FIDO-467834 format. One record per residue: residue number from 1; residue in three letters; chain; x, z, y of N, C-alpha, C, O in turn. Coordinates in steps of 0.05 Angstrom, whole numbers, plus 5000, padded with zeros to 4 digits. Layout:
BEGIN
    i   aa  ch    nx    nz    ny   cax   caz   cay    cx    cz    cy    ox    oz    oy
  NUM  ALA   A     X     Z     Y     X     Z     Y     X     Z     Y     X     Z     Y
...
END
This chain:
BEGIN
    i   aa  ch    nx    nz    ny   cax   caz   cay    cx    cz    cy    ox    oz    oy
    1  MET   A  8498  9232  0732  8496  9241  0760  8514  9224  0778  8504  9212  0798
    2  MET   A  8539  9222  0771  8558  9207  0788  8551  9177  0788  8554  9163  0808
    3  GLU   A  8543  9168  0764  8536  9140  0762  8512  9133  0780  8512  9111  0792
    4  LYS   A  8493  9151  0782  8470  9146  0799  8479  9145  0828  8470  9127  0843
    5  VAL   A  8496  9163  0836  8506  9163  0864  8521  9137  0870  8518  9125  0891
    6  PHE   A  8539  9129  0851  8553  9104  0855  8535  9080  0856  8539  9062  0873
    7  ASN   A  8514  9079  0840  8495  9057  0841  8480  9056  0867  8475  9035  0878
    8  GLU   A  8473  9080  0877  8459  9081  0903  8478  9072  0926  8469  9058  0944
    9  LEU   A  8503  9081  0924  8522  9072  0945  8526  9042  0943  8528  9028  0964
   10  LEU   A  8528  9031  0919  8531  9002  0916  8508  8987  0927  8511  8967  0941
   11  SER   A  8484  8997  0922  8460  8985  0933  8460  8985  0964  8453  8965  0976
   12  GLU   A  8468  9008  0975  8468  9010  1004  8490  8991  1016  8485  8979  1037
   13  LEU   A  8513  8989  1003  8534  8972  1013  8525  8942  1011  8531  8926  1028
   14  GLN   A  8510  8936  0990  8499  8908  0987  8479  8903  1010  8478  8881  1021
   15  GLN   A  8463  8923  1016  8444  8919  1038  8458  8915  1065  8451  8899  1081
   16  LEU   A  8480  8931  1069  8496  8928  1093  8508  8900  1095  8508  8888  1116
   17  LEU   A  8519  8891  1072  8530  8864  1072  8510  8843  1079  8515  8825  1095
   18  THR   A  8486  8845  1068  8464  8827  1074  8457  8827  1104  8454  8806  1116
   19  LYS   A  8455  8851  1115  8448  8854  1144  8470  8842  1161  8465  8829  1181
   20  HIS   A  8495  8847  1154  8517  8836  1170  8517  8805  1168  8524  8792  1188
   21  ARG   A  8511  8794  1145  8509  8765  1143  8486  8754  1160  8488  8734  1174
   22  GLN   A  8463  8769  1160  8441  8761  1178  8449  8762  1207  8442  8744  1223
   23  LEU   A  8464  8783  1214  8473  8786  1241  8492  8762  1249  8490  8752  1271
   24  LEU   A  8510  8755  1231  8528  8732  1236  8512  8706  1241  8517  8692  1260
   25  ASP   A  8492  8701  1224  8475  8677  1227  8461  8678  1254  8459  8658  1268
   26  LEU   A  8450  8701  1261  8436  8704  1286  8454  8700  1310  8447  8688  1329
   27  LEU   A  8478  8711  1308  8498  8708  1330  8505  8678  1334  8509  8669  1356
   28  ARG   A  8507  8664  1312  8513  8635  1314  8490  8621  1328  8494  8603  1345
   29  ALA   A  8465  8628  1320  8442  8615  1332  8440  8623  1362  8432  8607  1379
   30  GLU   A  8446  8648  1368  8446  8657  1396  8467  8642  1412  8461  8634  1435
   31  ARG   A  8490  8638  1401  8511  8622  1415  8501  8594  1421  8505  8584  1443
   32  ASP   A  8487  8582  1402  8477  8555  1406  8456  8555  1428  8455  8537  1445
   33  ALA   A  8439  8576  1429  8418  8578  1450  8431  8582  1477  8421  8571  1497
   34  ILE   A  8453  8597  1478  8467  8601  1504  8479  8574  1513  8477  8567  1536
   35  VAL   A  8492  8560  1494  8504  8534  1501  8483  8515  1512  8488  8500  1530
   36  ASN   A  8459  8516  1500  8437  8498  1508  8421  8510  1531  8401  8497  1540
   37  ALA   A  8428  8533  1541  8414  8547  1562  8384  8550  1557  8367  8545  1574
   38  ASP   A  8377  8557  1532  8350  8561  1524  8343  8591  1527  8348  8607  1508
   39  VAL   A  8332  8598  1550  8327  8626  1556  8308  8640  1537  8312  8662  1529
   40  GLY   A  8287  8626  1529  8268  8637  1510  8281  8644  1483  8276  8665  1472
   41  GLN   A  8298  8626  1473  8312  8631  1448  8332  8653  1451  8336  8670  1433
   42  ILE   A  8345  8654  1474  8365  8676  1479  8351  8703  1477  8361  8721  1465
   43  GLU   A  8328  8705  1490  8313  8731  1490  8304  8737  1461  8305  8760  1453
   44  ALA   A  8294  8717  1447  8284  8722  1420  8307  8731  1402  8304  8749  1385
   45  HIS   A  8330  8718  1405  8353  8726  1388  8363  8754  1395  8372  8768  1378
   46  ALA   A  8362  8761  1421  8370  8788  1429  8353  8809  1416  8363  8830  1407
   47  LEU   A  8327  8804  1414  8308  8823  1402  8314  8825  1372  8314  8847  1360
   48  GLN   A  8318  8802  1359  8324  8802  1330  8350  8816  1325  8353  8831  1305
   49  LYS   A  8370  8811  1342  8396  8823  1338  8394  8854  1340  8406  8868  1323
   50  GLN   A  8378  8864  1359  8375  8893  1361  8362  8905  1336  8369  8926  1327
   51  ALA   A  8342  8890  1326  8328  8900  1301  8348  8902  1278  8347  8921  1263
   52  ILE   A  8364  8881  1275  8384  8881  1253  8404  8903  1257  8412  8917  1238
   53  LEU   A  8414  8907  1281  8433  8929  1287  8421  8956  1281  8434  8974  1270
   54  ASP   A  8395  8959  1287  8381  8985  1281  8380  8989  1251  8384  9011  1242
   55  GLN   A  8374  8968  1236  8373  8970  1207  8400  8976  1195  8402  8993  1177
   56  ILE   A  8421  8964  1206  8448  8970  1197  8455  8999  1202  8466  9012  1184
   57  GLY   A  8448  9009  1225  8453  9037  1232  8439  9056  1213  8450  9076  1204
   58  PHE   A  8414  9049  1207  8398  9066  1189  8410  9067  1161  8413  9088  1149
   59  ILE   A  8417  9043  1150  8428  9042  1123  8455  9056  1123  8461  9070  1104
   60  ASP   A  8471  9053  1143  8497  9066  1144  8495  9096  1146  8510  9111  1134
   61  ASP   A  8475  9105  1161  8470  9134  1163  8462  9145  1135  8472  9166  1127
   62  GLN   A  8445  9131  1121  8438  9139  1094  8462  9141  1075  8466  9159  1060
   63  ARG   A  8479  9120  1078  8503  9119  1061  8522  9142  1068  8533  9155  1050
   64  SER   A  8525  9148  1093  8543  9170  1101  8533  9197  1091  8548  9214  1082
   65  LYS   A  8506  9201  1093  8495  9226  1084  8498  9229  1053  8503  9251  1043
   66  ARG   A  8496  9207  1039  8499  9208  1010  8527  9215  1002  8531  9229  0982
   67  VAL   A  8547  9206  1017  8575  9210  1010  8582  9239  1015  8599  9250  1001
   68  GLN   A  8570  9252  1035  8577  9280  1042  8569  9299  1022  8574  9323  1025
END
């Protein structure tokens, strides 16, 4: 029972780590788009960033519920 919970928590933490790495890569690309004043890319990165943040929030909510 406890091993299953720990494995699920580990999986969720790995998913969060992956999403945070994706967010970091996206923020770097967004910074480059800002420096180059590429409005289209800035908007595209903003949409992608919001999607990743939403996914992070969802995964973190699941993790929090599992811990309680």
